C-alpha positions in Angstrom: 8.9 12.8 -26.2 6.6 10.9 -23.9 9.0 7.9 -23.9 11.8 10.2 -22.9 9.8 11.7 -20.0 8.8 8.2 -18.8 12.5 7.0 -18.9 13.6 10.1 -17.0 10.8 9.7 -14.5 11.8 6.1 -13.8 15.4 7.2 -13.3 14.3 10.0 -10.9 12.1 7.7 -8.9 14.8 5.0 -8.6 17.8 7.2 -7.9 19.1 8.7 -4.7 18.3 10.9 -2.9 14.7 10.7 -4.0 14.3 7.0 -3.3 16.1 7.3 0.0 13.7 10.1 1.0 10.6 8.0 0.1 11.9 5.1 2.2 12.3 7.4 5.2 8.6 8.2 5.3 7.0 7.1 8.5 3.6 8.7 8.4 0.8 7.9 6.0 1.6 10.0 2.9 -0.6 10.4 -0.2 0.7 9.6 -3.6 -1.6 11.0 -6.2 -1.3 9.9 -9.7 -3.2 10.8 -12.9 -5.0 8.1 -14.7 -4.1 9.6 -18.1 -0.7 10.2 -19.7 0.9 13.6 -20.5 -1.5 14.5 -23.3 -4.8 13.2 -21.8 -4.8 9.6 -23.1 -3.6 6.3 -21.4 -1.2 5.0 -20.4 -0.6 7.1 -17.3 2.9 8.6 -16.8 3.4 6.6 -13.6 2.2 3.1 -14.5 0.3 1.1 -11.8 3.0 -1.5 -11.5 5.5 1.3 -10.5 3.0 2.6 -8.0 2.5 -0.9 -6.6 6.3 -1.4 -6.3 6.8 1.8 -4.4 3.8 1.0 -2.1 5.4 -2.3 -1.3 8.8 -0.7 -0.6 7.3 2.2 1.4 4.3 1.1 3.5 3.5 4.7 4.4 2.5 5.6 0.8 -1.2 5.8 0.2 -1.7 5.7 -3.6 -4.7 7.4 -5.1 -5.4 7.5 -8.8 -7.2 10.7 -9.8 -9.6 9.9 -12.6 -9.7 11.8 -15.9 -6.5 13.8 -15.1 -3.1 13.9 -16.8 0.3 15.0 -15.8 -0.7 18.7 -16.0 -4.4 18.8 -15.2 -4.0 17.0 -11.9 -2.6 20.3 -10.6 -4.3 22.9 -12.7 -7.9 21.8 -13.3 -10.5 22.2 -10.6 -11.1 18.5 -10.0 -7.4 17.7 -9.9 -6.6 20.6 -7.6 -9.5 19.6 -5.3 -8.1 16.0 -5.1 -4.7 17.3 -4.2 -6.1 19.7 -1.6 -8.2 16.9 -0.1 -5.2 14.6 0.1 -3.2 17.2 1.8 -5.9 18.0 4.3 -6.4 14.3 5.0 -2.7 13.6 5.5 -2.4 16.5 8.0 -5.0 15.1 10.3 
């Protein structure tokens, strides 16, 4: 299942209109990623090389890996939600 999610994620990130929207970013924009995969173990769902590729294509992206989080906990656990909240507040300044 995780392989299917990864393949789908690559397709979503590479396909229009999502890739077009990313490339239109002009202000610093946080890109938070979890360090763990879907079920709490490496590798992460969005591999570092994919993050690096998008950062090179879209200079406005500000990648930030959130440690000890996975695809779900980055939004629902206290530490993950705090990282997301902080990134949003920082980007709004």
